[in-house]
C-alpha positions in Angstrom: 0.0 0.0 0.1 1.0 3.6 -0.4 1.7 5.6 2.8 3.2 8.8 3.9 6.2 7.9 6.1 8.0 10.1 8.7 11.8 10.0 8.1 14.6 10.4 10.6 15.2 14.0 9.4 11.5 14.7 10.2 10.6 15.0 6.5 7.7 13.1 5.1 8.0 10.7 2.1 5.5 8.7 0.1 6.5 5.0 0.3 5.1 1.6 -0.6 4.8 -0.6 2.5 3.0 -3.8 3.3 -0.7 -3.9 3.9 -1.3 -4.8 7.5 -3.3 -7.9 8.2 -6.0 -8.1 10.9 -5.3 -9.9 14.3 -8.2 -12.0 15.7 -10.1 -9.0 17.2 -9.2 -6.5 14.5 -10.8 -5.1 11.2 -8.8 -4.2 8.2 -10.1 -0.9 6.7 -9.5 0.6 3.3 -9.1 4.2 4.5 -11.3 6.6 2.5 -10.4 9.8 4.3 -8.0 10.9 7.1 -8.2 13.8 9.5 -5.3 16.1 10.6 -4.8 17.2 14.2 -2.4 19.6 16.0 -0.8 16.6 17.7 0.3 15.5 14.3 2.8 18.4 13.7 3.7 18.4 17.5 4.8 14.8 17.3 7.4 15.9 14.6 9.0 18.4 17.0 11.1 18.1 20.2 8.1 18.3 22.7 6.7 15.7 24.9 4.2 14.6 22.2 7.1 12.9 20.3 6.6 9.9 22.8 3.1 9.3 21.3 4.6 8.2 18.0 3.9 4.5 17.6 4.5 4.3 13.9 6.4 6.4 11.4 3.1 6.7 9.5 1.2 9.4 11.5 -2.5 10.2 11.6 -5.0 9.4 14.3 -8.6 9.5 12.9 -10.2 8.2 9.7 -13.2 6.9 7.9 -13.3 3.9 5.6 -14.6 0.5 4.3 -13.9 -2.8 6.1 -12.0 -5.0 3.7 -11.1 -7.9 6.0 -12.0 -9.2 9.4 -10.1 -11.0 12.2 -11.3 -14.7 13.2 -13.0 -13.4 16.4 -14.7 -10.2 15.1 -18.4 -10.3 15.6 -19.9 -6.9 15.2 -18.8 -5.9 11.7 -18.7 -7.6 8.2 -16.7 -6.9 5.1 -18.2 -3.9 3.3 -19.3 -1.9 6.4 -18.5 1.7 6.4 -17.1 2.9 9.7 -15.2 5.8 11.3 -12.7 5.7 14.1 -10.5 7.5 16.4 -7.5 5.2 16.1 -5.0 7.2 18.2 -1.9 4.9 18.6 -4.1 1.7 18.8 -3.9 1.0 15.0 -1.4 -1.1 13.1 -0.1 2.2 11.6 -1.2 5.8 11.3 -3.9 6.9 9.0 -1.7 8.7 6.3 -2.1 5.4 4.4 -4.4 3.3 2.2 -5.1 0.7 4.8 -5.1 0.3 8.6 -6.1 -2.5 11.1 -7.7 -1.4 14.4 -9.4 -3.2 17.2 -13.2 -3.7 16.4 -13.9 -2.3 19.9 -12.9 1.2 18.9 -14.8 1.5 15.6 -18.3 2.6 14.9 -20.5 2.6 11.7 -20.4 5.8 9.8 -23.3 8.1 10.2 -25.3 7.5 7.0 -26.1 11.0 5.6 -22.6 12.4 5.7 -19.6 11.9 3.5 -16.6 9.9 4.4 -14.6 13.2 4.5 -17.0 14.7 7.1 -17.0 11.5 9.1 -13.1 11.5 9.2 -13.2 14.8 10.9 -15.4 13.8 13.9 -13.5 11.3 16.1 -10.6 13.3 17.6 -12.3 16.7 18.1 -15.7 15.0 18.8 -14.5 12.8 21.6 -12.6 15.6 23.2 -15.4 17.9 23.0 -17.8 15.3 24.5 -15.5 14.4 27.3 -15.0 18.1 28.1 -18.7 18.7 28.2 -19.5 15.7 30.5 -16.7 16.2 32.8 -17.5 19.9 33.5 -20.8 18.8 34.8 -22.3 22.1 33.9 -25.7 23.7 35.0 -27.7 26.0 32.7 -27.0 28.9 35.1 -23.3 28.5 35.1 -21.0 31.0 33.4 -18.5 29.5 30.9 -15.4 31.1 29.3 -14.2 29.2 26.2 -10.9 30.1 24.6 -10.1 29.3 21.1 -13.6 28.2 20.3 -13.4 28.3 16.6 -11.1 25.3 16.3 -12.1 21.7 15.8 -12.8 20.9 19.4 -14.4 24.2 20.0 -16.7 23.8 17.0 -18.2 20.6 18.4 -18.2 21.9 21.9 -20.2 24.9 21.0 -22.6 22.8 19.0 -23.1 20.7 22.1 -23.7 23.7 24.4 -26.3 25.3 22.1 -28.0 22.0 21.3 -28.5 21.4 25.0 -29.8 24.9 25.7 -26.8 26.6 27.2 -26.6 30.4 26.5 -24.4 31.8 29.4 -21.0 31.6 27.7 -18.3 34.0 26.3 -15.9 32.8 23.6 -12.6 34.1 22.1 -11.4 34.0 18.5 -8.6 35.6 16.5 -9.7 36.6 13.1 -12.8 37.6 11.1 -13.1 34.1 9.5 -13.1 32.4 12.9 -15.6 34.8 14.3 -17.9 34.2 11.3 -17.8 30.6 11.7 -18.9 30.9 15.4 -21.7 33.2 14.5 -22.8 30.5 11.9 -23.1 28.0 14.7 -25.5 30.3 16.6 -23.1 32.2 18.9 -24.2 35.8 19.3 -22.0 38.6 18.4 -22.0 40.0 21.9 -20.6 36.6 23.1 -17.4 36.9 21.0 -14.1 38.5 22.0 -11.6 39.1 19.2 -8.5 38.6 21.2 -6.4 40.5 18.6 -8.4 43.6 19.0 -9.6 43.4 22.6 -8.1 42.6 26.0 -9.6 39.2 27.0 -9.5 39.8 30.7 -11.2 43.2 30.8 -13.9 42.5 28.1 -14.8 38.9 29.4 -15.1 40.2 33.0 -17.6 42.9 31.8 -19.5 40.5 29.6 -20.0 38.2 32.6 -21.6 41.0 34.7 -18.3 42.0 36.3 -17.9 38.6 37.9 -15.4 35.7 37.5 -16.6 32.6 35.5 -17.8 29.4 37.0 -16.0 27.3 34.4 -13.1 28.0 32.0 -12.5 25.8 29.0 -9.0 26.4 27.7 -8.4 25.4 24.0 -5.3 27.6 23.5 -2.9 27.2 26.5 0.2 29.3 27.0 -0.4 32.9 28.0 -4.0 32.6 27.2 -4.2 29.9 29.9 -2.9 32.4 32.4 -5.8 34.9 31.4 -8.3 32.1 31.7 -7.0 31.1 35.1 -7.4 34.6 36.3 -11.0 34.9 35.0 -12.0 31.7 37.0 -13.8 32.1 40.3 -12.5 30.6 43.5 -13.2 26.9 43.4 -14.2 27.1 39.8 -13.7 24.3 37.2 -10.9 24.5 34.7 -11.1 22.3 31.6 -7.6 22.0 30.2 -7.7 20.5 26.6 -4.3 21.7 25.4 -1.7 20.6 28.1 0.1 24.0 27.2 -0.7 25.5 30.6 2.1 27.4 32.2 3.8 27.4 35.7 2.0 30.8 36.2 -1.4 29.4 35.3 -1.0 26.4 37.4 0.0 28.5 40.4 -3.1 30.8 39.9 -5.4 27.7 39.7 -3.8 26.2 42.8 -4.3 29.4 44.8 -7.8 29.5 43.8 -8.6 25.9 44.8 -9.8 25.2 41.3 -10.7 21.7 40.0 -8.7 21.0 37.0 -9.9 18.5 34.5 -7.1 17.5 32.0 -8.8 16.1 28.9 -7.1 13.2 27.2 -8.4 10.6 24.6 -5.0 9.0 24.7 -5.2 7.8 28.2 -8.0 5.5 27.4 -6.1 3.9 24.6 -3.0 3.2 26.7 -5.1 1.4 29.2 -7.2 -0.4 26.4 -10.5 1.0 27.7 -12.1 0.6 24.3 -15.6 1.3 25.5 -14.7 4.9 25.8 -14.2 5.2 22.0 -17.1 2.9 21.1 -19.7 4.7 23.4 -18.3 8.2 22.6 -18.5 7.6 18.8 -21.7 5.9 19.1 -23.1 9.0 20.9 -21.6 11.4 18.2 -23.2 9.2 15.5 -26.5 9.5 17.2 -26.2 13.3 17.6 -25.2 13.7 13.9 -27.9 11.4 12.5 -30.6 12.9 14.5 -29.4 16.5 13.5 -28.8 17.5 17.1 -25.3 18.6 16.0 -23.9 18.8 12.4 -20.9 17.3 10.8 -17.8 19.5 11.0 -17.0 22.1 8.4 -14.2 20.5 6.5 -11.4 21.5 4.0 -10.2 18.7 1.9 -6.5 19.6 1.5 -5.7 17.0 -1.2 -5.0 13.3 -1.9 -2.5 11.0 -0.3 0.7 12.8 -0.8 3.7 14.4 0.9 2.5 17.8 -0.4 -0.9 17.4 1.3 0.6 16.5 4.6 3.0 19.3 4.5 0.4 21.7 3.6 -2.1 20.6 6.3 0.4 20.6 9.1 1.6 24.0 8.1 -1.9 25.4 8.4 -2.4 23.8 11.7 1.1 25.1 13.0 0.1 28.6 12.0 -3.4 28.3 13.4 -5.1 29.1 10.1 -7.8 26.6 9.8 -10.6 29.2 10.0 -12.7 26.8 12.0 -12.6 24.1 9.5 -11.4 20.4 10.0 -8.6 19.6 7.6 -9.0 16.4 5.7 -6.9 14.2 3.3 -9.0 12.2 0.7 -7.3 8.9 0.3 -9.5 6.6 -1.8 
C-alpha cells in the first residue's frame, strides 16, 4: 500500500509498504479519508508529544470501508462503512491506504454524511464530548471558552447550544473564525476578538463584572494564564491543550480550582475501548438525529507528501478558520 512515512530527518515521504493484516479481534479498513490534528505536527517536534509516535506513519482518525476481519470479530462484516479515532491503537497511522484497528474502537459511519466529514469527527468530537461531560455544567453556570473556533471548540459549541446553554463567552482571533462561530449560533456580543480586545477586561464585563464558574481552555500558554485569572474561587478549569504554564498552574492552585485534564490518549493506553465505542456511538446519534452537524471541512488534497506538509503548516500557523482539515485517500 501507499503511505506517507515520517523520516529520521522529520521530513515526510511517500513510500510503498506492506498492507497490515488483521489480528483475531481486529478489522482491516481501506481508508477513504483521514483527519489532521495539531498533535500530528507536535509529534514531529522536540516536545513531549514525540513519545506518542507508535508508527512512522502518522494520523489518528479516519473513515473507511472494512476489507477484512479477524477470526474473532463479531460486530462488523466486510463492506461496512466505519469511522474511528485510532490514536496509537492501530497497526499504523492513517496517512495510508489501509489500517487494522481493534473492532472495539470502531463505529459505523453516520449514513447521511460523507466519508470526508466522518473522518473529521473522532478526535475533536471525543475531546469535546469528554470536556462537556466532565465539567458537569448547570444551565445557570457561566462559561469562558478560549479558542472556540477550532475543531474541538466547534463541536463543543454545538453541544452547548443544542442542550440549551446560552451563558458563555468565547474568544477568536480573526474575522473568519468569528464568522464561523456566528454561523453556529453564537451571538456577536458573546465573542471576544483577542487580537483587538483585551480578553480579561472584556470577558469580565460580559460576565456581569464577575469571574466565571467554568473556564474551557483550548489555547494554552499565556491565554491559559488569562483564563485562570478569570476563573472564580473553587471554579472548574477544563484543560484540553496541556499547554498550561507554571504561572497558570499557580493561579489555579491558589484558587482551589478543580482541574480536568482532557485526554483521549489515556483510554487507549489502558485499552479502555468502551470509551471510544460509546463516545463515537453518541456522536453518531447526535449527527444522524441532527442534534449537531458534521464539522465544516477543508479537503486539502489526496495521499501525498504535499498534502501532509500543507495541512500541518496550516495547523502550525493556526489558520484553519474553524474548518477540519482532511486528506482524501480513496
